[in-house]
N, C-alpha and C positions, 0 to 999 in steps of 0.2 A: 196300751193303746200306742200308736207312735205318732208322735208330734207333726202336725200338720203346716207349722210355720218353725223353719229352725232359722236359729243364728248364729253366724261363725264370724270369723274375724279374720280377713283377706290380709292385713297388717294391723301394726297397734294405732288403735286410734280409730281403725274403721270397722262398723259392725256391719256384715252381709245379711238380711232380713230374706227368704225365701219360702214365698209360698209355696206347700210342698204337696198339692194334689192332682198330679199331672193326669191321672186318669180323669177328670172330671176336668180338665183344663184350669185348674186352678180355682174353681168356683166357691164364690162365699157363702159356705153352709155354718151351720152353730158353732161346731166345734174351730173352724177358722176364724169366726169372728172372736170367737172368745178370746183364743188365742193371738189373736193378733191386737185385743186392746191390754192382755198381757202383757206380751213380749215388749210392745212400744211404749210402755208403761216403764218396766224396768230398765230399758234405753237412757229414756228420758231423765231418769235417777241417777245415771252412771257418768262419771266425772272423768272415769278412762273414754270413753266412747267421743269421737268430735266428729264425727260422721257417719250417716247410714245410707247403705245401698236397698233397695227393695228390688227383686225380681221376682220371678217366675220359673218352677222348674217346668222343664218337658216343652213341649211346643207352645204354650199361650203365656201368658202374663197372669192375665186372670179373668175370666167369660163373666163375671158380673155374679150376681143371688144365683143361688143353685134352687131352680125353681122345680127341678124333679123331686131333690129328694134334700131339703133344709137340715133336717137330722135334729130337730127342734123343733117348738110350739110355733107355727105362724099362722096369727089369729083370722079368721074370714071376716067377709066383709059382715055376716049374720052378727057377728059379736061386738060391731060398733064402731062407732068412727075413734073412741077414745083408747081401745084395745091395738087398733089400724095403726093410730098417731102414735102411742109407742113405741113399736115394731118399728116403724120408718126413722123413729128416731135413734134407736138404740145402731141402726145399720147407718143412719148418715154421721152419727156421733162420730165414727173410727176417724172420718175425713177431718175433722177439728182437732183429734188427736194427732196427726199428720202433721197438719197445719202449724201446729203450738208445739211439738217438739223444739225443743232449745237447740238440736243438732240442726243441720242440713241435710234434707233429705233427696237421694239421688235415685230415681227411678230408671232401673235398667231394663226397657221394656224388649222381650223376646220374643213376643208373638201375639196374638189376640189381645187387646184391651178393651173390654165391651162391658158398659153398664158401670157398676160398681166400680170393676177393673181399670175402666177409664177414668173414672173418679178419682182412684187413688194415684194414679198416675199423675193426672192435673193438680192434685195437692201436694206434689212435691215440688220442691224448689227447682228442678234439675230433670230434664228429662232426656235419655240417650236411649237409641232405640237400633234396630237391628231390620234391613230392607224387609223381612218379611211379616214387620209389625200391622197390626193393622187396629183402626180404634171405632168406638160405636157408642152411641146414647142410644143402647137397645131398648129401655123401656118403652119409648111409644109405638114399638113395633108388637108387644104383648098387651096394648090396648090401655096404658099407662101413661102418664105424661114424660117426655123427655127431660124435662129439670127434676133430677136428682140426684141426690148425695154431693150437692154443690157443682154438680155441671152448669147449672145455671149462674151461679157467680166468677167461677173460674174460666170456663169458656172463654167469654167474651172479654176477658183480659188477657187471654193470652194469644188468641189468634182473631179477635176483632169481632162486633156483630155479625156483621154479616155472614161470616164463616159458620161463626156458632149457631145462627138461627137455620142455617142451613143442615148442620149437622145434626143437631137437636129434635128439628121439626120431622125429616126423613128419616132420620135412624139410618142414615147408609153406612156402611162400611168405609172407612177412609184409611187409605194406604200409606205407607211410609213415606213414598215422596210427595205426598200433600201436605201429609201433617208436616212435614220436616219444611217445604215451601211456604206453610202458612207459620211458623215459628212454633209448634208445638214441640217439634222434639228437634236437638242439637242434630249434627252430623250426622247420618246413618253410619254402622260398624257391622262388620261380619258378625254373625253368632258368636263365634270362636274367640271373639276380641271385647265382646261385650262388656262381662264383669271386669276384665282388664284395664276397658277404658273408663268405666266409672271408678276403679279405684284409683286411676291416676288423676282425674277429677278431684275425688274426694281427697288423695295427698295433695293439691295444689291447694285445697281448701285448709286443710288444719297444719298446713306449712306457716299459716298465720295465727297471731296471738286468739287463743281460744275466746275471751272476752269480745275484741275486738269482732270474729266469728259471729257468736251468738246476739250482739246489739245489730249488724248490718241485718241478719235474718230478720230480726225483728221490727227495725225501721222499714225495711225496704218494703216489708209486707203492709205495715200498719200504714206507709205513704203511699201506697196502692189505692188506698182507701181514701185518701186524704182531698179532699176540694180545695182547701183554702192552702195557698203559696207559703204563707205567712207561717200558719201551723206546721205545714211540712218541715218547713225552714228552721221552727224552734224543735223539734223533735229531734232532727239531723243535729245540731248545734250540743242540746243537752249529752246524746249520746256520744259527741266528742269531747266535751269536756270531761265526762266519765271515764271514758277511756285514757282519755290524756294523764289521769291522775295513777293509774294502775304501774304497777312494777315491772309488767310485760311493755307496755310502752315505753320507758324507760330502757329497758333490755333491746328493743329491737333499735331505738336510736343507736345505743351503743354498736349492737352487732352490723348497722349500714357502715357507721365510719370504721370501725374495726375489720372491715370486710370478710365476715366471719357468720355462720350460719346463727341466728338467735335461737337460745335453749328457753324457753317459754316455763312461766310457773302456773300461770291462769291465777295470777295476785294482782 
């Protein structure tokens, strides 16, 4: 059986994860979900991978849950809330996996990103999109809550509560221009330039010391949830003290003074 999640290497240190069910708009079915868990688990343990790009094959990023044919057991309401909750937690768990990946994740959104697809994009650290990209919290359009797979957590932080409420309550499709204006995605790029733009962003990230990048992602997201300034400052201070003692920090200082590229060892 052909893989529905491909992992390639555009450059050393940069992995490209491609959702590969183009005939189904890369909808999330049992096989794709299982492979996503496996591939992200492998990448998170790979010290040679410094950044991850997530994209879709064909004309969509991901249309969300495959409601026509999930390809595995989907509990019915008759099976009770425990079975339904177990399935929902399995689907939403992949969002935590993406957020907790030690490497920065760049979503290269090449088309529609709806429901779980939008959630995957929002869980990424950086989003780059084409003019044809569209975003939608689709569950509310099929009688469910618009709050799923971390959307009610990420969207207000990314676009503000007013826009998040509009998008989740209406379920309308949001075009790339509006998504860009609201800050959900960075500058829009043409389809043929999308992966190249994501790779260049990833390359800029991995030009920095590995420990510094990992700590930046960890502290940035932790402080996004922090209500206390002193606690946020303390978290930053501890990260800086740990980073300052690394071999790579000494190498970065030496390279700066000697006007040469640094040679990092992740130590």
